[in-house]
C-alpha positions in Angstrom: 86.7 87.2 116.8 88.5 88.5 120.0 89.7 92.1 119.5 92.4 94.1 121.5 92.0 97.8 120.6 92.7 100.3 123.3 90.1 102.8 124.6 92.3 105.5 122.9 92.3 103.6 119.6 88.4 103.4 119.8 87.8 107.1 119.7 89.1 106.9 115.9 85.6 106.4 114.1 87.3 104.1 111.6 88.8 101.9 114.1 85.8 101.6 116.2 84.1 100.5 112.8 87.1 98.1 112.2 86.7 96.5 115.6 82.6 96.1 114.9 83.5 94.3 111.9 86.3 92.1 113.3 84.1 90.9 116.0 81.8 89.4 113.6 84.1 87.3 111.9 84.0 83.3 113.8 86.9 82.0 111.6 84.7 79.5 109.7 86.3 79.6 106.5 83.1 79.4 104.1 84.7 82.4 102.4 87.6 80.9 101.0 85.5 78.5 98.9 84.0 81.7 96.9 87.0 83.8 96.9 88.1 84.3 93.6 92.0 84.7 94.3 92.1 81.8 96.9 90.5 79.5 94.2 93.4 80.2 91.7 96.4 79.5 94.5 95.2 78.1 97.6 97.2 80.9 99.4 95.5 81.7 102.8 96.8 85.2 102.8 94.9 85.8 99.5 91.4 84.8 101.0 89.2 87.0 103.1 90.1 85.2 106.2 93.4 85.5 105.8 93.4 89.2 104.9 91.1 89.9 107.8 94.1 88.6 109.9 96.5 90.9 108.1 94.6 93.9 108.5 93.5 93.1 112.1 97.3 92.9 113.0 98.0 96.0 111.2 95.1 97.9 112.8 95.5 96.6 116.3 99.2 97.4 116.4 98.6 100.9 114.9 101.3 99.7 112.5 102.2 101.4 108.9 101.1 99.1 106.0 103.7 96.3 105.5 104.7 95.3 102.0 103.0 92.0 102.9 99.9 93.4 103.9 100.0 95.8 100.8 100.7 93.0 98.6 97.8 90.5 99.5 95.3 93.6 100.2 95.8 94.8 96.6 95.4 91.4 95.2 91.7 91.4 96.4 89.2 92.0 93.8 86.4 93.4 96.3 84.3 91.1 94.5 82.4 90.4 97.7 81.4 86.8 96.9 82.8 86.4 100.6 80.0 88.6 101.8 77.2 86.8 100.1 78.5 83.5 101.7 79.6 84.6 105.1 77.0 83.1 107.7 78.1 85.8 110.4 77.7 88.9 108.3 81.1 90.2 108.2 81.0 93.6 106.7 84.5 92.9 104.8 83.7 95.5 101.9 84.1 98.3 104.5 86.8 96.7 106.5 89.1 96.2 103.3 88.0 100.0 102.1 89.2 101.2 105.5 92.5 99.2 105.3 93.2 100.5 101.6 92.8 103.9 102.7 95.3 103.4 105.6 97.7 101.5 103.0 97.6 104.6 100.8 98.4 106.7 103.8 101.1 104.8 105.4 102.4 102.2 102.8 105.5 102.6 100.5 104.9 101.9 96.9 107.7 101.6 94.2 107.8 104.8 91.9 106.2 102.9 89.0 103.1 101.7 91.0 102.6 105.6 92.4 102.7 107.1 88.8 100.4 104.4 87.5 98.0 105.0 90.1 98.2 108.7 89.7 97.6 108.4 86.0 94.7 106.3 86.3 93.1 108.4 88.9 93.8 111.6 86.8 92.7 109.9 83.5 89.7 107.5 83.9 87.3 109.5 86.1 87.1 112.3 83.3 85.5 111.3 79.9 87.3 113.8 77.7 90.7 112.9 79.3 89.8 109.3 79.0 88.7 109.7 75.3 92.0 111.4 74.4 94.1 108.6 76.2 92.2 105.7 74.5 93.0 107.4 71.2 96.8 107.8 72.0 96.8 104.2 73.2 97.1 103.3 69.5 100.7 104.8 69.4 101.9 102.6 72.3 100.1 99.4 70.7 103.1 98.2 68.6 105.4 98.6 71.8 103.2 96.0 74.0 105.5 93.2 73.7 108.6 95.3 74.5 106.7 96.9 77.7 106.0 93.2 78.9 109.8 92.4 78.7 111.1 95.5 80.2 108.4 95.2 83.3 105.9 97.4 82.2 103.2 94.7 82.1 100.7 97.0 83.7 101.1 99.7 81.1 100.9 97.0 78.5 97.5 95.7 80.1 96.0 99.1 80.2 96.9 99.6 76.2 95.5 96.0 75.5 92.4 96.9 77.2 92.0 100.0 75.1 89.5 99.4 72.1 91.1 100.1 68.6 88.3 102.6 67.6 85.8 104.5 69.6 81.9 104.1 68.9 80.1 107.1 67.8 79.2 109.6 70.6 75.9 109.3 72.5 72.5 110.5 71.2 71.7 111.6 75.0 75.0 113.1 76.5 73.7 115.3 79.0 72.9 117.5 81.1 69.4 117.8 80.1 66.2 115.6 80.4 64.6 113.2 78.0 60.7 113.1 77.9 58.8 110.0 77.9 56.9 108.8 74.9 53.7 108.5 76.8 52.1 110.0 79.9 54.8 110.6 82.6 54.8 107.5 85.2 57.9 108.4 87.0 60.9 110.9 87.0 64.5 109.6 87.4 67.8 110.9 87.6 70.5 108.9 85.6 74.3 108.7 86.4 75.8 109.1 82.9 79.1 107.6 84.0 82.7 108.2 83.1 84.4 105.6 81.3 81.2 104.0 79.9 80.4 107.4 78.2 83.7 106.6 76.1 83.7 102.9 75.8 80.0 102.3 75.4 77.7 105.4 75.0 75.0 103.5 73.4 74.1 102.0 77.0 73.1 105.3 78.1 71.1 105.9 74.7 69.5 102.2 75.3 68.7 103.0 79.0 66.8 106.3 78.0 64.8 104.8 75.2 63.7 102.0 77.3 62.7 104.1 80.1 61.0 106.5 77.7 58.8 103.8 76.7 57.9 103.0 80.0 56.8 106.7 80.7 59.7 107.7 82.6 61.1 111.0 82.6 65.1 111.0 82.7 67.4 113.7 83.9 71.3 113.8 83.7 72.2 116.5 86.2 74.8 119.3 85.5 77.9 118.8 87.8 77.5 115.3 88.5 80.4 113.0 87.4 82.1 109.9 88.2 80.8 108.0 90.9 84.2 107.8 92.9 84.5 104.0 92.9 87.8 104.2 91.0 89.9 106.4 93.5 88.0 104.9 96.4 89.0 101.5 95.6 92.7 102.6 95.3 92.3 104.0 98.8 92.5 107.6 97.5 89.9 108.6 99.7 90.1 112.4 99.5 89.6 112.3 95.8 86.9 109.7 95.9 84.8 111.6 98.6 85.1 114.9 96.6 83.5 113.3 93.7 80.7 111.6 96.0 80.1 115.3 97.4 80.0 116.6 94.1 77.3 114.1 93.1 75.6 114.6 96.1 75.3 118.4 95.5 74.1 117.9 91.8 71.5 115.5 92.7 70.1 117.2 96.0 69.6 120.3 93.6 67.7 118.4 91.0 65.8 116.6 93.8 64.9 120.3 95.1 63.4 121.2 91.9 60.9 118.4 91.7 60.9 115.1 93.7 62.2 112.0 91.7 61.4 108.2 92.1 65.0 106.7 91.9 68.5 107.5 90.6 69.1 105.0 87.8 72.5 103.6 87.4 73.5 101.1 84.4 77.1 100.3 85.5 76.7 98.1 88.5 80.3 98.9 90.0 78.9 102.2 90.0 75.9 101.3 91.4 77.5 99.6 94.5 79.2 102.6 95.4 76.5 105.3 95.1 74.4 102.8 97.3 77.2 103.2 99.8 77.3 107.1 99.8 75.3 107.2 102.8 78.2 105.3 104.8 80.8 107.2 103.0 79.6 110.2 104.2 78.2 109.2 107.7 80.8 111.5 109.8 80.2 114.6 107.5 77.2 116.8 109.4 77.0 118.7 106.0 76.4 115.9 103.9 75.4 112.8 105.8 71.7 113.1 105.6 71.6 114.2 101.9 74.0 111.1 101.2 72.0 108.6 102.9 68.7 110.0 100.9 70.9 109.5 97.6 71.8 105.9 98.8 68.1 105.1 99.5 67.2 106.3 96.0 69.8 104.6 94.0 68.7 101.7 91.6 70.3 99.4 89.2 68.5 100.0 85.8 67.2 96.4 85.9 66.3 96.6 89.5 64.0 99.7 88.6 62.7 98.4 85.2 61.6 95.0 86.6 58.6 97.1 88.5 57.3 98.2 85.2 55.3 96.6 82.7 57.1 96.8 79.3 54.3 95.1 77.2 54.8 92.6 74.5 58.2 92.5 72.9 58.2 93.9 69.6 60.9 91.7 68.2 61.1 87.7 68.4 64.6 86.1 68.9 65.8 82.6 69.0 69.3 83.6 70.6 70.6 81.9 73.5 72.3 84.5 76.1 74.9 83.4 78.8 74.0 85.9 81.5 77.4 87.1 83.2 76.3 88.4 86.8 78.8 90.9 87.4 80.2 90.7 91.1 79.2 94.3 91.9 75.5 93.4 91.0 75.1 90.2 92.4 77.4 90.4 95.5 77.6 94.2 95.8 73.9 95.0 95.4 72.4 91.5 95.7 70.7 92.0 92.4 70.4 88.3 91.2 66.9 87.7 89.5 65.8 90.7 87.9 67.9 90.9 85.0 67.6 87.4 83.8 63.8 87.4 84.5 63.6 90.6 82.2 65.8 89.1 79.2 63.5 86.0 79.6 60.3 88.3 79.7 61.8 89.9 76.4 61.9 86.6 74.6 65.4 85.4 74.8 66.7 82.3 76.3 68.8 82.7 79.0 71.6 80.4 80.6 73.4 80.9 83.8 77.4 81.0 83.7 79.2 77.9 85.5 80.8 79.2 88.5 79.0 82.5 88.4 80.1 83.5 91.7 83.8 84.0 90.9 85.1 87.1 89.3 86.0 87.7 85.6 89.1 89.7 87.0 87.8 93.3 85.8 86.9 95.1 89.2 87.7 98.4 88.2 91.3 99.0 87.7 92.4 95.5 89.0 93.0 94.2 85.3 95.6 96.9 85.1 97.1 97.1 88.4 97.0 93.1 88.7 97.1 91.9 84.8 98.7 88.4 85.7 95.6 87.5 88.2 93.4 89.1 86.0 94.1 87.4 83.1 93.9 84.1 84.8 90.4 84.8 86.0 89.4 86.1 82.7 90.5 82.7 80.9 88.6 80.9 83.6 85.5 83.1 83.0 85.5 82.8 79.4 86.1 78.8 79.5 82.9 78.6 81.8 80.7 81.1 79.6 81.7 78.9 76.4 80.1 75.8 78.5 76.8 77.4 78.3 77.1 77.2 74.4 75.7 80.8 74.0 75.0 82.8 71.0 76.1 86.0 72.8 76.7 87.2 76.3 74.8 89.8 78.5 76.2 91.7 81.3 75.2 94.5 83.4 78.8 96.3 84.1 81.1 98.1 81.5 84.2 96.9 83.1 83.1 93.3 83.0 82.4 93.9 79.2 85.7 95.4 78.4 87.4 92.6 80.2 85.6 89.6 78.4 85.6 91.1 75.1 89.0 90.4 74.1 89.4 86.6 73.7 85.7 85.5 74.2 84.9 85.1 70.3 81.5 86.0 71.0 79.3 89.2 70.9 78.6 90.9 74.5 76.1 93.5 75.2 74.6 95.2 78.1 71.5 93.7 79.7 69.7 97.1 78.9 70.8 97.4 75.2 69.3 93.9 74.7 66.1 94.7 76.3 65.9 98.0 74.2 66.5 95.9 71.0 63.5 93.6 72.2 61.2 96.3 72.7 62.0 98.3 69.6 65.4 100.0 69.8 68.4 99.2 67.4 70.9 96.4 67.2 73.4 96.4 69.6 76.9 97.5 68.9 78.8 94.2 67.8 75.5 92.2 67.2 74.9 93.4 63.7 75.5 89.8 62.4 72.9 88.1 64.8 70.2 90.2 63.3 69.0 87.4 61.2 67.9 85.4 64.4 65.5 88.4 65.3 62.3 89.2 63.4 59.6 91.7 64.1 56.5 90.5 65.9 53.8 90.9 63.2 51.0 93.3 64.3 47.9 92.0 65.3 45.5 91.6 62.3 42.9 94.2 61.8 39.1 93.6 63.1 36.7 93.2 60.1 34.7 96.6 61.4 38.3 98.5 61.0 38.2 97.6 57.4 34.5 98.5 56.9 35.3 102.0 58.4 38.6 102.5 56.8 
């Protein structure tokens, strides 16, 4: 794609990066066929190619964000399916991230939108605040129909997504360390996360148990918190980079104590962002090298566990699982085969979901900020899941699990919870009724000499 930036504009490192990205686009349109928003309405401006033209015009003209650019960029899920498909290697992820920051700085939003975005940024990344907000959502539940009628559909969506009751607190909350059950084979840091700690703390517990059985020492670092993805994708770059620097500082201190083998992340949306820390802080001399090191160490839990022999499963199952591949895992991190291979090795029957490249509509806070589009994508995803005729659904991202739980009519669990169950852990939350389909693998018969010497 031909660009028309001035030499003065290209002194700005962000605009220099924008030009580099734009020049790779060849207008082929392959991205439109896999874009989750374009397939719904067929609006070119709601496709990656269309958004690229809108962003190009905005950046080249040094313009403030117009209402049109803001509207169509806001409707982008950052599912990154376009990047998986693009034959030219267009770095759409970083292009739209830079555009969101520019929109946040120069665009004009209605008061309602500004307040909602500030509320989400103030509450969700902080487990204690988020936990209180979920509890208070019960007070607003009776008023959801009224909210929808008076134009507060985003607030209504936020309340509808909140669970009616919170699960028990995690066993392993951190900061601290969990020793392996056997000889130590590796040492890792685990990102405890923010919303996931509140909505499904059993995911962290299952992760630590599974790793402990594999001989992995797990540390949850003091001072680490939200990965920064939520504010980053809203264009609130100052808040996002504060979170990134905090984590880099916390993890660097831990690495200085003793080398680690990986930073384990069990929410794929977070994983995509942590793997991008090196890029996000590339211009910060005090953090660039350490951030790059953190990114190089980041691994999705299934990506890491796939390199370890977990042994034979301790339970046998006849359950059929529909594996929902989160966009952030399959497109953002290109981790596609490992989760399914691990589930199969654990004894489950695994089915792919038709249109697996299309987003479920979660996308961080997208299902709150864009509830109508998110609802349509959710219905489409649920219909495709049901075509697989599963007993339950597995996913690797808490956002997807929360989005799909309402209306799915099937149990849903994190991949690592199912692996932990198969290798000796407890029944995952919500799967209690499926216990009858799972039996303990009988222990091998004792040898005759064992009886003789008993």
